[in-house]
C-alpha positions in Angstrom: 15.0 2.4 -1.9 14.7 3.6 1.6 11.9 5.9 2.6 11.7 8.5 5.4 9.1 10.4 7.3 10.0 14.1 7.8 8.9 16.0 10.8 9.1 19.5 12.1 12.4 20.3 13.8 10.7 21.6 16.9 9.0 18.3 17.7 10.6 16.7 20.8 11.8 13.1 20.8 9.2 12.1 23.4 6.2 10.3 21.9 8.1 9.4 18.7 6.8 12.5 16.7 5.6 14.8 19.4 2.3 13.2 20.2 1.3 11.4 23.3 2.0 7.7 23.4 -0.1 5.7 21.0 -2.9 3.5 22.3 -3.2 -0.1 21.2 -6.1 -0.9 18.8 -8.9 -3.2 20.1 -11.3 -5.3 18.0 -13.7 -5.6 21.0 -14.5 -2.0 21.6 -13.9 1.5 20.2 -10.6 3.0 21.1 -11.0 6.3 23.0 -8.2 8.8 22.2 -7.1 11.3 24.8 -8.5 14.8 24.6 -7.3 16.8 21.6 -5.7 19.5 23.8 -3.4 16.9 25.3 -2.2 15.5 22.0 -1.5 18.7 20.0 2.2 19.7 20.3 3.3 20.7 16.8 3.1 19.9 13.1 4.0 16.5 11.7 4.7 15.8 8.0 4.5 12.4 6.3 5.9 12.2 2.8 8.4 10.3 0.8 12.1 11.1 1.2 14.0 13.3 -1.3 16.1 10.3 -2.3 13.0 8.2 -3.2 11.5 11.1 -5.2 14.7 11.6 -7.1 15.2 7.8 -7.8 11.8 7.2 -9.3 12.0 10.4 -11.4 15.5 9.5 -12.7 14.5 6.0 -13.5 11.4 7.1 -15.4 13.3 9.8 -17.4 16.1 7.4 -18.3 13.7 4.7 -19.6 11.4 7.1 -21.3 13.5 7.5 -24.6 13.8 3.8 -25.0 10.1 3.3 -24.4 9.1 6.1 -26.9 11.3 4.6 -29.5 9.4 1.3 -29.5 6.4 2.9 -31.3 8.3 4.0 -34.4 10.2 0.7 -34.5 7.0 -1.3 -34.5 5.4 1.0 -37.1 8.4 0.7 -39.4 8.5 -3.1 -39.2 4.7 -3.5 -39.7 4.4 -1.0 -42.5 7.3 -2.6 -44.4 6.0 -6.1 -43.8 8.9 -7.3 -41.7 7.1 -9.9 -39.5 10.1 -11.9 -38.4 10.7 -11.0 -34.7 7.8 -8.5 -34.7 5.8 -10.7 -32.3 8.6 -10.7 -29.8 8.9 -6.9 -30.1 5.1 -6.5 -29.5 5.4 -8.6 -26.3 8.4 -6.5 -25.2 6.5 -3.3 -25.9 3.5 -4.6 -23.8 5.8 -5.6 -20.9 7.7 -2.3 -21.1 4.4 -0.4 -21.0 3.3 -2.2 -17.9 6.7 -1.5 -16.2 6.6 2.2 -17.2 3.1 2.5 -15.8 4.1 1.1 -12.5 7.1 3.4 -12.4 4.9 6.4 -13.3 2.4 5.5 -10.5 5.2 5.2 -7.9 6.9 8.4 -9.1 3.6 10.4 -8.8 2.9 8.8 -5.4 6.3 9.7 -4.1 6.1 13.3 -5.4 2.5 14.2 -4.7 1.4 12.2 -1.6 1.8 13.9 1.8 -0.1 14.1 5.1 0.5 17.1 7.4 -0.9 17.0 10.9 -1.2 20.6 12.1 -2.3 21.9 15.4 -5.9 22.6 14.5 -6.4 20.8 11.2 -4.8 18.2 8.9 -3.9 18.7 5.3 -3.5 15.7 3.0 -3.0 14.9 -0.7 -3.5 11.3 -1.4 -4.6 9.0 -4.3 -8.3 9.3 -4.9 -8.7 6.2 -7.0 -10.1 3.0 -5.4 -7.9 0.1 -4.7 -4.9 -0.5 -2.4 -2.4 0.7 -4.9 -1.8 4.4 -5.6 -3.3 5.4 -9.0 -3.0 8.5 -11.1 -5.9 10.6 -9.7 -5.2 12.6 -6.5 -7.3 14.7 -4.2 -6.4 17.3 -1.6 -8.3 17.8 1.7 -8.0 20.2 4.6 -9.9 18.8 7.6 -10.4 20.5 11.0 -10.0 18.2 13.9 -13.3 19.4 15.2 -15.1 18.1 12.1 -13.9 14.5 12.7 -16.4 12.0 14.1 -14.2 8.9 14.3 -11.4 6.9 12.6 -12.2 3.6 11.1 -9.6 0.8 10.5 -9.9 -2.7 9.2 -7.8 -5.5 7.8 -8.6 -6.8 4.3 -7.6 -10.3 3.3 -6.9 -11.4 -0.3 -6.0 -14.7 -1.7 -6.1 -18.2 -0.1 -3.6 -20.5 1.5 -1.2 -20.3 -1.4 -0.5 -16.6 -1.2 -2.6 -14.7 1.3 -2.1 -11.0 1.5 -3.3 -8.8 4.3 -3.8 -5.0 3.9 -4.5 -2.7 6.9 -6.6 0.2 5.8 -7.7 3.4 7.6 -10.2 6.2 6.8 -11.5 9.4 8.4 -15.2 9.7 9.1 -16.5 13.3 9.4 -19.5 14.5 11.4 -21.5 15.1 8.2 -21.0 11.4 7.2 -18.3 12.0 4.6 -15.6 9.4 4.6 -12.0 10.3 3.5 -9.7 7.3 2.8 -6.2 7.5 4.2 -4.8 4.4 2.5 -3.6 0.9 3.0 -0.4 -0.8 4.1 0.8 -4.3 3.5 1.3 -5.7 7.0 4.2 -7.8 5.8 6.0 -4.8 4.3 4.9 -1.4 5.8 5.9 1.7 3.9 7.8 3.8 6.5 6.9 7.0 4.6 3.2 6.4 5.0 2.4 4.1 7.9 -1.4 4.7 7.7 -2.4 2.9 10.9 0.0 5.0 12.8 -1.2 8.1 11.0 -4.8 7.2 11.9 -3.9 6.9 15.6 -2.2 10.2 15.6 -5.1 11.9 14.0 -7.4 10.3 16.6 -5.1 11.5 19.4 -5.2 15.1 18.1 -8.9 15.1 17.4 -9.9 13.3 20.6 -12.1 10.8 18.7 -12.4 7.0 18.9 -10.8 4.5 16.6 -13.3 1.9 15.4 -11.7 -1.4 14.3 -14.0 -3.1 11.8 -12.1 -6.4 12.1 -11.0 -8.7 9.3 -12.8 -8.8 5.9 -12.1 -11.1 3.0 -12.1 -9.2 -0.3 -11.7 -10.1 -4.0 -8.4 -8.9 -5.3 -9.5 -8.4 -9.0 -12.4 -6.3 -7.9 -10.3 -4.3 -5.5 -7.6 -3.6 -8.1 -10.3 -2.6 -10.7 -12.0 -0.3 -8.2 -15.3 -2.3 -8.3 -17.4 -2.0 -5.1 -18.2 -5.3 -3.6 -21.7 -6.2 -2.6 -22.3 -6.4 1.2 -22.7 -10.2 1.0 -19.2 -10.4 -0.6 -17.5 -8.7 2.4 -17.2 -11.8 4.6 -15.9 -11.2 8.1 -13.1 -13.4 9.3 -12.4 -13.9 13.0 -9.1 -14.4 14.6 -9.4 -18.2 14.6 -10.0 -18.3 10.8 -7.0 -16.0 10.4 -4.8 -18.3 12.4 -6.0 -21.3 10.4 -5.3 -19.5 7.1 -1.7 -18.7 8.3 -1.2 -22.3 9.4 -2.4 -23.6 6.0 0.0 -21.2 4.2 2.9 -22.3 6.4 2.2 -26.0 5.7 1.8 -25.4 2.0 5.1 -23.5 1.9 6.9 -26.3 3.7 5.5 -28.8 1.2 6.5 -26.7 -1.8 10.1 -26.1 -0.5 10.4 -29.8 0.4 9.3 -30.8 -3.1 11.7 -28.4 -4.6 14.5 -29.8 -2.5 13.6 -33.4 -3.6 13.6 -32.4 -7.2 17.0 -30.6 -7.0 18.5 -33.6 -5.1 17.1 -36.1 -7.7 18.6 -33.9 -10.5 22.0 -33.8 -8.8 22.0 -37.6 -8.2 20.9 -38.2 -11.8 23.8 -36.1 -13.1 26.3 -38.0 -10.9 25.0 -41.4 -12.0 25.4 -40.6 -15.7 28.5 -42.1 -17.3 31.3 -39.6 -17.8 
């Protein structure tokens, strides 16, 4: 389902959404944004498109009656002692529950999440739970640009050579030390409705504050998904050479896997052809 980012109609086409051109991030030094007065031109709104909100809501409502009916079905079979096929129904109910939870999470995320960049302050409603995926708890903030100290970004690396995943995260650091998380994007599949690195740059442009790139950090995927804070020693920094080596290992492994699959398919076809008709 395609997503979209809506903007105020008065914003000109120059600068993509009315801001000054974005500055490239640097891992060597903080990025200095231009003065706030030069960046403020009009409101910008990031949120999911109406089609996306409608699609997830419709899918959830269509599946809900079937999901609710599983409970009475299981109770009737168990209470009457009908065990044949009940195990399969339990597995189906568990899988259905997982799917419904994912749809609910995405539906709430598409309906509730939004980031509005105003002329003097930004207003945002985003998931407040830990982890890269949107959860069920949301928090709203209204932050004046004058209260922002800096913007932090970093890349978090999960997995190994078999299936590495890289998430780019961004958060706002206020002058009183409070940190407000914006969110994460999968660099291989950026959500066009919420491109958080781009949003972070636009906030920095309007607030006239630097963007601090914290580099690459390897994280534990189970701890991240469960919202468990990693100990400082567990946040291992990865340099660009290690990132390149990880990508090379992944490429080589994928080539070996595809080559092995091709050999197995070829052997299967040859074996079928050699069998007597």
